[in-house]
N, C-alpha and C positions, 0 to 999 in steps of 0.2 A: 503495500500499502504505498510503502512512502518515495519507492521510485516513478511507479505514476503520480506520486503528487507532484513533486520535483521536477517528469516534463513536466505534468500541466503548464506546473511551473514557467519552465522554461522557451514554453510552448506563446505563455501568454509575454513575455516579452519580449521577447522575437517580435513578434505581431505585433505590440509596444510603440517600440527604439524600430527604425527604422536607422539603417548599418547609414553612415552619414560617411559614409564616402572618400575616393582623397580628393584633397583641393592642394590646387598651387597656390603660394600668397600671390600675388599680383607684385613682389615689385625685393629688394632686395632689402632685409634688417642686416646687418653686417654694418655697417654705415652709421646708422640707427647704434649702434651697440662697440662701435667703436670711438664713439663723438662721448658718450658714456664714459666709456674708463678713463680713468686714470690718465694724465698721461704719468713717462715713464721720467723721471728726475725726480731731483731731492729738493724740496720746496722748503727755505728757508724761511720766517717770519722774524717784522722787524724787534716785536719782542727781543723773543730770541738774540742776536745782534744785540744789541743793547746790555741784556743781560753779563753777555759772555767779553764785550764788553766793560762792562759794570766789576767780572770778576779778577780781568788783567788786570786792571789798575788796584784794585782791595790788591791783587797777591803784589805789586810791585810795591804799594806806602806801608801795606802790614803782612808781610812771608807769614810770620803763622796765620793769620786769616783764612790764605792755602788752603793748608796743610789741618785744617777745622771743617773752611767748607768741604776734601777727600774724607774728614774724618763722618761726614754724616753722604756721602756716596753711599 
Protein backbone atom coordinates (compact mmCIF):
# COMPACT_ATOMS: atom_id res chain seq x y z
CA UNK A 1 0.00 0.00 0.00
CA UNK A 2 2.86 2.33 0.74
CA UNK A 3 4.37 1.86 -2.74
CA UNK A 4 1.07 2.55 -4.50
CA UNK A 5 0.69 5.67 -2.38
CA UNK A 6 4.18 6.81 -3.39
CA UNK A 7 3.45 6.15 -7.06
CA UNK A 8 0.18 8.06 -6.86
CA UNK A 9 1.93 10.96 -5.14
CA UNK A 10 4.73 11.06 -7.71
CA UNK A 11 2.18 11.04 -10.58
CA UNK A 12 0.35 13.94 -8.95
CA UNK A 13 3.56 15.92 -8.65
CA UNK A 14 4.58 15.21 -12.25
CA UNK A 15 1.23 16.44 -13.55
CA UNK A 16 1.15 19.49 -11.28
CA UNK A 17 4.69 20.68 -12.03
CA UNK A 18 5.61 20.95 -15.67
CA UNK A 19 9.25 20.48 -16.66
CA UNK A 20 11.11 23.74 -17.03
CA UNK A 21 13.27 22.76 -19.97
CA UNK A 22 16.61 24.21 -20.98
CA UNK A 23 16.67 27.98 -21.22
CA UNK A 24 19.62 29.98 -22.44
CA UNK A 25 20.63 33.26 -20.84
CA UNK A 26 19.97 36.31 -22.97
CA UNK A 27 23.38 37.80 -22.20
CA UNK A 28 26.67 36.82 -20.63
CA UNK A 29 26.83 37.60 -16.91
CA UNK A 30 30.63 37.38 -16.56
CA UNK A 31 31.12 41.12 -17.12
CA UNK A 32 28.69 41.99 -14.33
CA UNK A 33 30.41 39.51 -12.01
CA UNK A 34 33.83 41.02 -12.77
CA UNK A 35 32.59 44.50 -11.91
CA UNK A 36 31.43 43.31 -8.48
CA UNK A 37 34.63 41.39 -7.70
CA UNK A 38 37.26 43.33 -5.74
CA UNK A 39 40.20 44.49 -7.81
CA UNK A 40 43.62 43.01 -7.13
CA UNK A 41 45.96 45.22 -5.15
CA UNK A 42 46.41 46.66 -1.73
CA UNK A 43 44.43 49.69 -0.68
CA UNK A 44 45.66 51.60 2.35
CA UNK A 45 43.44 54.22 3.89
CA UNK A 46 44.60 57.66 4.98
CA UNK A 47 43.98 56.73 8.59
CA UNK A 48 46.46 53.85 8.31
CA UNK A 49 49.13 56.17 6.87
CA UNK A 50 48.58 58.70 9.65
CA UNK A 51 48.77 56.00 12.30
CA UNK A 52 51.99 54.56 10.86
CA UNK A 53 53.51 58.04 10.67
CA UNK A 54 52.61 58.72 14.30
CA UNK A 55 54.24 55.46 15.38
CA UNK A 56 57.45 56.32 13.53
CA UNK A 57 57.56 59.87 14.93
CA UNK A 58 56.80 58.63 18.44
CA UNK A 59 59.53 55.99 18.22
CA UNK A 60 62.08 58.68 17.28
CA UNK A 61 61.20 60.92 20.20
CA UNK A 62 60.51 58.19 22.80
CA UNK A 63 62.32 54.95 21.88
CA UNK A 64 60.77 53.14 24.84
CA UNK A 65 57.32 53.75 23.38
CA UNK A 66 58.22 51.57 20.39
CA UNK A 67 58.98 48.66 22.68
CA UNK A 68 55.70 49.23 24.51
CA UNK A 69 53.84 49.16 21.18
CA UNK A 70 55.61 45.92 20.24
CA UNK A 71 54.62 44.41 23.56
CA UNK A 72 50.97 45.18 22.85
CA UNK A 73 50.96 43.52 19.42
